[in-house]
C-alpha positions as a printed NumPy array, in Angstrom:
array([[367.376, 219.548, 156.912],
       [364.328, 217.162, 158.095],
       [364.11 , 217.999, 161.567],
       [363.035, 214.034, 162.391],
       [366.567, 213.138, 160.814],
       [369.023, 215.503, 161.669],
       [372.374, 215.982, 159.903],
       [374.217, 214.963, 163.053],
       [373.989, 213.472, 166.455],
       [374.989, 216.832, 167.949],
       [372.326, 218.5  , 165.842],
       [369.822, 215.604, 167.072],
       [371.355, 216.358, 170.878],
       [370.457, 220.275, 170.694],
       [367.283, 219.776, 169.075],
       [365.984, 217.265, 171.789],
       [367.603, 219.524, 174.461],
       [365.737, 222.404, 173.52 ],
       [362.472, 220.312, 173.382],
       [363.001, 219.041, 176.81 ],
       [364.101, 222.789, 178.027],
       [360.938, 223.937, 176.782],
       [358.874, 220.758, 178.102],
       [357.973, 219.688, 174.747],
       [359.992, 216.562, 174.579],
       [358.164, 213.502, 174.911],
       [359.547, 209.687, 175.367],
       [358.962, 206.58 , 177.019],
       [361.051, 207.649, 180.017],
       [361.194, 209.794, 183.185],
       [359.307, 212.715, 183.273],
       [361.15 , 216.101, 182.987],
       [359.955, 217.319, 186.469],
       [360.558, 213.96 , 188.252],
       [364.418, 214.044, 186.795],
       [364.346, 217.517, 188.187],
       [363.29 , 216.382, 191.647],
       [365.374, 213.516, 191.251],
       [368.802, 215.344, 190.455],
       [367.676, 217.916, 193.282],
       [367.458, 215.341, 195.945],
       [370.639, 213.655, 194.957],
       [372.702, 216.806, 195.079],
       [370.933, 217.82 , 198.735],
       [372.077, 214.583, 199.793],
       [376.036, 214.697, 198.675]])
């Protein structure tokens, strides 16, 4: 299986979660640490 083209969407999601958890995921979106801060602030506000 080519890691750039996983066999299923579930496999891709698992791969991206592992990358994100390890701090290796890259995207044009929000930084992992910023997202964690946002989630912590949102949960504290509830």
